[in-house]
ROLO-67187 format. One record per atom (N, C-alpha, C): x negated, y negated, z negated. Coordinates in steps of 0.1 Angstrom, whole numbers, plus 5000, padded with zeros to 4 digits. Atoms other than C-alpha are relative to their C-alpha. Layout:
N
XYZ/...
! end
This chain:
395
499250105001/500150014999/499149885000/500850135002/498449675009/500249894991/500150075011/497749414984/500749865004/499450154997/499549135007/500750075012/499450004988/501849105033/499549965013/500550064987/500749075071/500949895004/499150094994/501748755089/500850055010/499049954986/504548775117/499050005010/500750004988/503248845151/499849895007/500250144996/503548485162/498849934994/501350055005/500648405137/499250045008/501349944993/498448625156/499849915013/500250104986/498948415189/499149884994/500650125005/497948095168/498550024995/501249955005/495148285151/498950015012/500849964990/493748405182/499649905008/500250154991/494148075202/498649924992/501050085007/492047905176/498950044998/501249935000/489448155172/499350035014/500950004987/488748195209/499649865003/500650134998/488547805210/498649984994/501250015009/486047835182/498750105007/500949944995/483948095202/499549915011/500550114991/483847855232/499349874994/501150105003/482947575211/498650034994/501349975002/480247735197/499150025010/500749984987/479147845231/499449865007/500250154992/479047465244/499249924987/500550105008/477647305209/498449995001/501550024997/473847375218/499749905012/500450074987/474147185252/499549874997/500350135003/473846815236/498750014994/501049985009/470946955214/498750035010/501449964987/468647075247/499049905000/501350084999/466946745249/499450024987/500849995014/466246735211/499150114999/501049885002/465047075212/498749995012/501150014992/462846995244/499049894993/500850125005/461446665224/499450064986/500649945013/460746855190/499450114999/500649884999/459847175200/499050045014/500749984988/458147115234/500350105011/499549904991/460247345253/500049935015/499950054986/459947335291/501250005006/498549974993/462847305316/500550115004/499649874997/462547665325/500650064987/499449935014/462647785289/501449954995/498950005002/465547575283/501150095006/498849934991/467647725312/500050134995/499849855003/466248075300/500850024988/499450025012/467647995267/501749995001/498450004996/471147885283/500450145008/499649904993/470948195305/500350144991/499849885009/470548445275/501350014996/498249965003/474348365267/500650085010/499549944987/475348445302/499650155001/500449884997/473648775307/500350084986/499549935008/474348895273/501350034998/498550005000/478048795274/500650105011/499749934989/478248985306/500050134996/500449845004/476749305294/500950044989/499249975011/478949275263/501650035007/498749994992/482049225285/500250125007/500049884993/481349515307/499950124993/499949895008/480649755281/501150034987/498850015017/482949655249/501249945004/498750074993/485549465271/501250064998/498749915003/488249755269/499850084987/499949895013/487449905235/501149984989/499050035009/490049685218/501250095003/498649944994/492549885239/500250154992/499749845005/491650225221/499649984982/500150005012/490550105186/500749874991/499450135007/492649795180/499349865002/500950125000/492149445183/499249944988/500750055011/491349345147/498850034998/501449965000/488149575146/499049925009/501150094990/486749405176/499849854997/500050155002/487749055166/499249964988/500850015012/486049115131/498550025005/501449994998/482849245148/499549865008/500450124992/482848925172/499949884991/500350115011/483348695143/498650024992/501649975010/480348865123/498949965010/501250034991/478148825153/500049855003/500050215000/479248435156/499449974988/500550045010/478348415122/498449994999/501649964996/474948585127/499549895009/500550094991/474348365156/499949844995/500350115007/475148045139/498949984989/501150015007/472848145112/498749975006/501449994994/470048215134/499749845005/500350144993/470547855149/499449914989/500350065010/470447705115/498849994993/501249945006/467447885102/498949995013/501049984992/465547895134/499349845004/500950124998/462547635144/499350035013/500849944989/461347805176/501050045012/499449944990/462047905210/500550154998/499649865004/462248275198/501350004993/499249995007/464848195175/501549945009/499050044995/467047995198/500550105011/499449904989/466848275227/500850144991/499349905006/467948525198/501549964995/498850055004/470448305185/501350005014/499350014992/471948255220/500450165008/499649904997/471748635229/501250064993/499049955011/473648735197/501449925005/499250064996/475848455207/501250085010/499349954987/476848565241/500850164998/499449885001/477448915229/501250004993/498850015009/479948815203/501249945010/499050074991/481748595228/500550115011/499549884995/481948895252/501150094994/499149915009/483849105226/501149944998/498850075005/485948825217/500949975013/499150034988/486948705251/500950105005/499249934998/488449025256/501050054990/499149975010/490049125225/500849894995/499450105002/491148775217/501149965010/499350004990/492648745250/501150085001/498849885003/494649105248/500549934989/499450055011/495748975214/501149915006/499150104998/497148655227/501450065008/499149944989/498948855256/500950094992/499249895009/500249135230/501049894994/499150035007/501648885209/500949875006/499050084994/503148615232/499750025013/500249974988/503648765266/500649905012/499550114992/505548465280/499049885001/500850084999/503248195272/498350034999/501349925003/500048435268/498949955011/500650034991/498548365303/499549864999/500350155001/498547985300/499149964989/500750015007/497247995265/498550055000/501449964998/494348195276/499449935009/500850074988/493547975305/499549854992/500350135004/493547645285/499149984985/500750005013/491847765249/498749995003/501450004995/488547825267/499449855005/500350144996/488447455284/500049924987/499850085010/489647315250/498850014992/501049955012/486947495229/498949965005/501250064992/484247385255/500149844997/500050135000/485347045254/499849944983/500350065015/485446995212/498650054998/501049955003/482347215212/498649885004/500950094996/480246955234/500149854998/500050185006/481546615224/499950004985/500350025013/481646725187/498850014996/501349985000/478146845189/499149855003/500950124996/477046515205/500349934992/499950105009/478546305180/499550034987/500850005012/477146475151/498750015003/501450004999/473846505167/499849864999/500350155002/474046105172/500149944986/499750135010/475345965141/500350094984/499849925012/475546285115/498650044994/501349955005/472746395091/499650165009/500749894994/470646705102/500350025014/499250024985/471246655138/499650145009/500249884990/469646995147/500950124994/499249935009/471847175122/501650004997/498950035006/474847025111/501450085006/499049954989/477047145142/500350144995/500249855004/475947495134/500650054985/499749975013/476647485097/501750004999/498449985002/480547375102/500650105012/499849884993/480747625127/500250134999/500349875008/479647915107/501149984987/499050025011/482047755078/501450065007/498949984997/484747765102/500150165006/499849824996/484048165117/500250064985/499649935012/483848255080/501549974992/499050025005/487048115073/501050095010/499349934994/488548295101/499850164998/500049865005/487248605090/500850064986/499349975011/489048585058/501649995004/498750004993/492148465078/500450145005/499749924992/491948765098/500650144993/499549885007/492949025070/501549984999/498449995003/496348875070/500949995012/499749974987/496848915107/500750125004/499349854998/499049185121/499150065012/500549914990/497449445145/501049995013/498949994990/498949425179/499850125012/500249854994/497349755194/499950094992/500149885008/497550095186/498950085005/501349934997/494550325185/500550095007/499949884994/494250595210/498950065007/500949954999/491850825222/499449955013/500750044987/489150755251/499449884997/501150115004/487050495231/498650005007/501249974992/483750645243/499850015014/500150034985/484850665278/500049885006/499250144997/486250325279/498349884999/501650075002/482050195271/499450015013/500750004990/481250305305/500549895009/499650104991/481249995330/500450055014/499949984988/483050015360/500549885009/500050154993/483149755386/500650025015/499449944987/485249805417/501049865007/499050104995/487149575441/501050085011/498949934993/490549765454/500149935016/500150014987/490849755491/501049885005/498850134997/494149525488/499349854998/500650165004/492149245471/498749955008/501450034994/488749255494/500249885008/500250114992/489649015517/500449864994/499650115007/491248765494/498649964994/501150015006/488348795473/498449935005/501050084995/485748725497/500249865005/499550134999/487648415509/499749924990/500050105014/487548255475/498450034995/501049985008/484048395465/499149885002/500850134998/481948085479/500549894989/499450105009/484147855458/499750044985/500349925014/484148095429/498449974994/501349995007/480448095428/499749824997/500650175000/480347685435/500449954983/499750055013/482347625403/499350074987/500449955011/480947865381/498249955000/501150054999/477347745394/499949844995/499950145006/478447355385/500250054987/499950015016/479447475350/498650044996/501149995006/476147615346/498949905001/501050115001/474147325356/500349894989/499650115010/476347105334/499650044987/500549935012/475847315303/498550034998/501249985001/472247355309/498949885004/500550104997/470547055326/500949855003/499350134996/473346785330/499849884990/500050115010/473046595298/498449925003/501150074995/469246525312/500349915013/500150114987/470646385346/500749894994/499250115005/473046175325/499149914992/500750105008/470346045304/499149905012/500850074990/468145955337/500749885007/499350094991/470745815355/500449874993/499450095008/472245605327/498949914993/500950075011/469045525305/500449994988/499349995012/471245605276/499450154990/500349855006/469445855251/500850074990/499049925007/472145925229/500750155003/499449854997/473346305229/501549995000/498550015000/477046175224/500249995018/499750014986/476646055262/500150145007/500249894993/475646355276/501350124996/499049935005/478246555254/501149955004/498750104997/481046295265/500250065015/499749974985/480246395303/500450135003/499549865000/480546745297/501550044997/498649995006/483546725276/501349955011/498950034989/485546525307/500050085007/500049914992/484446785328/501350134997/499449905005/486047035307/501549974998/498650075006/489046835292/501050005013/499450024990/490146745326/500350145009/499649874999/490047125336/501250074993/499149935007/492247215308/501449925003/498850074996/494746935318/500550065012/499049934987/495147075353/500350125001/499649875000/495347425344/501549994995/499050005009/498247305320/501049935011/499250104989/499847045347/500350105012/500049934986/499647285378/500250144999/500049855001/500447635362/501150035010/499349934994/503247665384/500149985014/500550034986/501647565416/499750145006/500649874992/501147825444/498649994998/501549974999/497647985443/499149945012/500950094987/496747845478/500049894998/500050175003/497747505468/498949984990/500850045009/495547545440/498649985003/501549994996/492447645457/499849915012/500150114992/492947395484/499549874994/500450105010/493047125458/498850014995/501249995010/490247275438/498849995010/501350014992/487747315466/499649865006/500150134994/488246985482/499749894989/500450075012/487946825446/498750024996/501349984999/484847005439/499349955008/501050084992/483146875469/499849904998/499950145000/484346545465/499549954988/500350045013/483546525427/498350015001/501449974999/479846665434/499449875008/500550104993/479346415461/500049874995/500050125008/480546115440/499150024987/501150005009/478346245411/498749975003/501150004993/475446265434/499549835001/500150144999/476145895443/499549904986/500450095012/476245785408/498650034995/501449985006/472845955400/499249905010/500850084991/471545785433/500049844996/499850165001/472745435424/500049974986/500250015016/472245485386/501349914993/498550065004/475945375381/500450104991/499449935011/477345525350/501350035002/498650004997/480845465360/500350105010/499849904991/480445655391/499650174998/500149875003/478845945376/500950064990/499049945008/481445975351/501450045008/499149964992/484245955380/499650115009/500249864992/482446225399/500150144989/499949885009/482546455367/501750024998/498549995004/486546355361/500450115015/499749934991/486846465398/499650144999/500549874998/484846765396/500750104990/499249935012/487046875363/501250055008/499049974992/489746885388/500050125007/500849864995/487947105407/499950144993/500249915009/486847325380/500950074996/498949945009/489947395363/501050065013/499349954989/491947445398/499650125007/500149884993/490047685414/499650114992/500149905009/489247875381/501250085001/498849945000/492947955378/500650045013/499949954987/493547955417/499350145003/500549894993/491148225422/500650134993/499149865006/492448475393/501350035005/498449954995/496148415405/500150045012/499649954985/495448495442/499350135002/500949914995/492948765437/500850134991/499449895012/494248985403/501350075005/498849964996/497949025416/500150105014/500049914990/496849205447/499650154998/500649855002/495149505430/501250084991/498949935007/497249795416/499749994985/500350025013/497749785379/498950084994/501149915007/495250055369/498849985007/501450024994/492549905390/499749804998/500250135004/492849535376/498749984992/501350045011/490249575346/498850005011/501249974991/487749705375/499549865007/500350124993/488449415395/499549884995/500250135009/488349165367/498650004995/501649985007/484949325357/498949955013/500650064988/483649235393/499849835002/499950144999/484848915392/499149934990/500850085012/483348835358/498349995006/501249964997/480148995371/499449875008/500550094989/479848765401/499949864991/500050135006/480848455380/499249964991/501250005012/478448485351/498650025008/501550024997/475648555374/499749865008/500150154994/476548235394/500049894989/500050085014/476848085359/498449964997/501450005008/473148175349/499149975012/500749974988/471248255383/499549855004/500450144994/471247895398/499449944991/500450105012/470647705363/498550065000/501549965002/467347945360/499249975011/500950024989/466247885394/499649835000/500450135001/466647515389/499049954990/501150035011/464647515356/498650065006/501349954994/461947705377/499649915009/500350074990/461747455405/499949854996/500150135006/462147135381/498749935002/501350065006/458547075372/499649945014/500650054987/457547065411/501049895010/498850104991/460946875426/500249894992/499650115010/461746655397/501750014998/498549965007/465146635380/500849935012/499350044989/466646375406/500250095012/500049954988/465546585437/501050134997/499549885003/466646935420/501449964998/498950025000/470046755412/500750015013/499850034988/470346625447/500350155008/500249874993/469646985461/501150134995/499049925008/471747185435/501649965006/498550045000/474946965441/500050025017/499849944988/474547015479/500350135006/499649864999/474547365476/501450034999/498549995007/477847335454/501149965011/499050054989/479347115482/500250095012/500049914991/478447335509/500750154998/499149875004/479947655492/501249974998/498250035001/483347465483/500449985017/499750034988/483347335519/500150125008/500049884993/482647695533/501350094996/499049955003/485447825512/501449955003/498850094995/487847555523/500250045013/499749974989/487447645557/500250135003/499749864999/487748025551/501550014997/498949965003/490847975533/501149915010/499150064986/492347745563/500050095011/499949914992/491548015584/500750105000/499049865005/493148295567/501349945001/498750035002/496048095562/500749995015/499550014987/496348035601/500150145006/499949844996/496348425606/501050025000/498749935001/499448615615/499950114991/500049925009/500648785587/499750165002/500149854996/499549165586/498750025008/500949964993/496349115606/498649964990/
! end
């Protein structure tokens, strides 16, 4: 007999949304600190992007192996494991004072986020099937916004600039661990847990053409996100001359907040309409951002981020909504694994390459080159979408 009564199912929706936002806030919190790490620890641009990429690679490995485990052992055990790992990551950030500590913290954090992405997303859908898809879409963007903006403000104006944000996130994570005990379980245990650990990546025949058509813009969107969360604070500082970490955090927050608003406002629009708007906005936004960097115009730089945010949010939801429904129900998990595999590689590898080339090309030239590739990918996908739309049905 339990010593306390479990909360109603709707409470699990709210808990899972807050917990998911906490994981995303934790993931974006280090970004405004990268410049500070570079100055105090003497980290090279390549090492900074490697620390950033450690999160993405670890998250992908976790998602592909443990992503389905909550279907077999229950949501709460996996959520607890993710929260404990996130607490460990925050502790590593707090005590760490060298590149090795930061690498370890980001790797642990990414592994925790992979578990949490699957388990919390499933718990939200379990407890609120009507609003679950929208909640899952916006919690990530909202968490990224709060994490980057909050970290920038705390680094700029708070005490312990390299640790305070992690102390607060650790306290919030520990509070969520305690609250989890009162939350209801939304999934029943069933056999097959060990077999679920085997990664399965496949693209069903029904979804292949649609996935090929949107892959360029999907890569463009995630690559742009990777650049923002690794090197964009340095770009903002170069273009504006403002050294405050809050400015870089504000630029990232503008990108993710705009994406969240667009997901919410356009949730009833057709996927093809979202993709058309998203690809064109992504190309235009990056072009305006590059113009702002060239002219060293702060307003133009932030306007470009705002337009890019429109593309960032609409392409994200447009890709998922145009591809996933095409797969049979028993093959959607494998298709989603393929989607995340491509997405997180696009999120991390281009940023790593940028960090590698940065010493020889310089930050402005590297940004122009990176942005030009993103624009080219977006326009290629826009052309593919238009050609596909003109084809007769059934061809």
